[in-house]
FIKOL-260974 format. One record per residue: residue in one letter; y, x, z of N, C-alpha, C in turn. Coordinates in steps of 0.02 Angstrom, whole numbers. Example, Ala and Ser with C-alpha at 12.3 -4.5 7.8 and 13.67 -1.06 7.14 Angstrom:
// FIKOL-260974
<node a <-284 660 390> <-225 615 390> <-165 660 390>>
<node s <-112 642 354> <-53 684 357> <2 645 394>>
This chain:
// FIKOL-260974
<node m <11032 -6215 -2080> <10989 -6157 -2062> <11009 -6132 -1992>>
<node t <10960 -6122 -1949> <10973 -6094 -1883> <10954 -6021 -1883>>
<node i <10999 -5980 -1860> <10987 -5909 -1853> <10968 -5893 -1781>>
<node r <10912 -5862 -1771> <10893 -5842 -1704> <10890 -5766 -1700>>
<node p <10937 -5734 -1669> <10939 -5661 -1666> <10882 -5633 -1624>>
<node a <10856 -5577 -1646> <10804 -5545 -1607> <10833 -5512 -1544>>
<node v <10897 -5492 -1546> <10930 -5464 -1488> <11000 -5494 -1484>>
<node s <11023 -5509 -1425> <11092 -5529 -1416> <11120 -5497 -1354>>
<node a <11185 -5490 -1350> <11217 -5460 -1292> <11285 -5490 -1283>>
<node s <11313 -5487 -1222> <11380 -5511 -1212> <11430 -5453 -1205>>
<node s <11406 -5393 -1207> <11452 -5334 -1202> <11469 -5309 -1272>>
<node g <11534 -5307 -1286> <11554 -5279 -1350> <11532 -5208 -1361>>
<node k <11531 -5169 -1308> <11508 -5100 -1313> <11435 -5096 -1335>>
<node t <11395 -5142 -1305> <11324 -5144 -1322> <11313 -5168 -1394>>
<node i <11351 -5218 -1414> <11345 -5246 -1482> <11363 -5194 -1533>>
<node r <11418 -5157 -1518> <11441 -5102 -1564> <11383 -5051 -1569>>
<node q <11356 -5032 -1514> <11302 -4979 -1517> <11241 -5004 -1554>>
<node l <11222 -5068 -1545> <11166 -5097 -1583> <11181 -5094 -1657>>
<node a <11243 -5111 -1676> <11261 -5108 -1749> <11257 -5036 -1775>>
<node l <11286 -4988 -1734> <11281 -4919 -1756> <11211 -4893 -1764>>
<node d <11166 -4921 -1723> <11094 -4901 -1722> <11055 -4941 -1776>>
<node g <11090 -4980 -1818> <11055 -5017 -1871> <11025 -5084 -1848>>
<node g <11051 -5112 -1793> <11024 -5172 -1765> <11046 -5236 -1801>>
<node g <11086 -5233 -1850> <11106 -5293 -1887> <11178 -5304 -1892>>
<node i <11196 -5367 -1903> <11266 -5388 -1910> <11298 -5398 -1841>>
<node a <11358 -5376 -1835> <11395 -5385 -1771> <11463 -5416 -1784>>
<node c <11487 -5455 -1739> <11554 -5480 -1740> <11594 -5442 -1686>>
<node l <11634 -5396 -1707> <11675 -5353 -1661> <11748 -5357 -1675>>
<node a <11787 -5350 -1623> <11860 -5347 -1631> <11876 -5282 -1668>>
<node d <11933 -5285 -1704> <11955 -5227 -1742> <11963 -5165 -1696>>
<node f <11988 -5175 -1636> <12000 -5116 -1593> <11937 -5080 -1574>>
<node m <11879 -5119 -1578> <11816 -5089 -1560> <11781 -5058 -1621>>
<node s <11799 -5078 -1680> <11760 -5057 -1739> <11803 -5019 -1791>>
<node a <11867 -5017 -1785> <11910 -4987 -1837> <11893 -4914 -1849>>
<node a <11883 -4874 -1797> <11869 -4803 -1807> <11801 -4793 -1841>>
<node d <11754 -4835 -1822> <11686 -4831 -1854> <11690 -4850 -1929>>
<node v <11729 -4901 -1944> <11737 -4924 -2014> <11771 -4867 -2055>>
<node r <11826 -4838 -2026> <11861 -4783 -2060> <11815 -4723 -2073>>
<node a <11771 -4709 -2024> <11727 -4652 -2030> <11664 -4668 -2070>>
<node g <11655 -4730 -2091> <11597 -4747 -2130> <11534 -4762 -2093>>
<node r <11539 -4765 -2025> <11482 -4780 -1986> <11463 -4854 -1986>>
<node l <11517 -4897 -1994> <11506 -4967 -2003> <11546 -4990 -2066>>
<node r <11525 -5047 -2091> <11566 -5074 -2148> <11574 -5147 -2136>>
<node t <11630 -5175 -2162> <11644 -5245 -2155> <11608 -5285 -2208>>
<node i <11590 -5345 -2191> <11559 -5391 -2238> <11593 -5459 -2231>>
<node l <11584 -5502 -2279> <11610 -5572 -2275> <11686 -5571 -2269>>
<node d <11720 -5519 -2294> <11794 -5513 -2288> <11829 -5573 -2322>>
<node d <11799 -5599 -2374> <11832 -5654 -2410> <11831 -5721 -2375>>
<node i <11791 -5726 -2321> <11787 -5790 -2284> <11808 -5783 -2212>>
<node l <11832 -5724 -2193> <11852 -5715 -2123> <11914 -5756 -2109>>
<node e <11917 -5783 -2047> <11976 -5820 -2025> <12004 -5785 -1963>>
<node d <12070 -5789 -1957> <12106 -5759 -1900> <12099 -5807 -1842>>
<node v <12056 -5795 -1796> <12044 -5838 -1740> <12066 -5801 -1677>>
<node r <12104 -5834 -1638> <12129 -5806 -1576> <12093 -5837 -1515>>
<node q <12079 -5797 -1468> <12046 -5819 -1407> <12095 -5825 -1351>>
<node p <12085 -5875 -1308> <12134 -5880 -1252> <12128 -5820 -1204>>
<node i <12184 -5806 -1171> <12186 -5754 -1120> <12206 -5790 -1055>>
<node n <12171 -5778 -1002> <12184 -5811 -938> <12200 -5759 -886>>
<node a <12249 -5771 -844> <12262 -5730 -783> <12240 -5769 -723>>
<node v <12199 -5738 -683> <12172 -5771 -624> <12197 -5735 -562>>
<node y <12228 -5773 -520> <12255 -5743 -456> <12261 -5799 -403>>
<node y <12263 -5777 -341> <12268 -5825 -287> <12340 -5852 -286>>
<node q <12347 -5915 -292> <12413 -5947 -294> <12445 -5948 -225>>
<node s <12405 -5948 -172> <12434 -5951 -105> <12462 -5882 -82>>
<node a <12438 -5829 -112> <12460 -5763 -91> <12521 -5744 -133>>
<node s <12565 -5702 -104> <12622 -5682 -140> <12600 -5631 -193>>
<node m <12627 -5639 -252> <12606 -5594 -306> <12651 -5531 -306>>
<node a <12618 -5475 -313> <12656 -5412 -317> <12703 -5415 -378>>
<node a <12761 -5382 -368> <12812 -5381 -422> <12784 -5352 -485>>
<node r <12743 -5300 -481> <12718 -5267 -542> <12670 -5315 -578>>
<node s <12632 -5355 -541> <12586 -5404 -573> <12627 -5458 -608>>
<node r <12680 -5484 -575> <12724 -5535 -607> <12756 -5505 -669>>
<node a <12778 -5443 -666> <12810 -5409 -724> <12762 -5404 -781>>
<node f <12698 -5388 -766> <12649 -5379 -817> <12632 -5447 -852>>
<node l <12626 -5501 -811> <12613 -5566 -839> <12671 -5589 -881>>
<node d <12733 -5578 -859> <12793 -5594 -896> <12796 -5557 -964>>
<node f <12777 -5493 -960> <12775 -5451 -1020> <12724 -5482 -1074>>
<node l <12664 -5496 -1048> <12612 -5526 -1093> <12635 -5590 -1121>>
<node a <12664 -5636 -1080> <12686 -5701 -1104> <12738 -5692 -1160>>
<node g <12783 -5642 -1151> <12833 -5630 -1200> <12803 -5603 -1267>>
<node r <12757 -5558 -1259> <12725 -5527 -1319> <12680 -5576 -1357>>
<node l <12650 -5621 -1319> <12602 -5667 -1349> <12633 -5733 -1369>>
<node a <12700 -5737 -1359> <12740 -5795 -1378> <12712 -5860 -1343>>
<node l <12703 -5854 -1280> <12677 -5914 -1243> <12734 -5958 -1221>>
């Protein structure tokens, strides 16, 4: 079965608002929807088949330029927290 949505968006903020306005099912990160779920504005579905899927994170910077110490510190922090 192919599902063809009537509306689609690439912005999480827009998708959240569409869901809040009754626009249908949305796939949102917990940090974007947790408060709405707690307040009863949104509810979770398909909980029994959800999978923990991680998306890659990329840092993009000019390799030829010297990197600011604070940028290097931030990237090192993320790498440590994300167990890279």
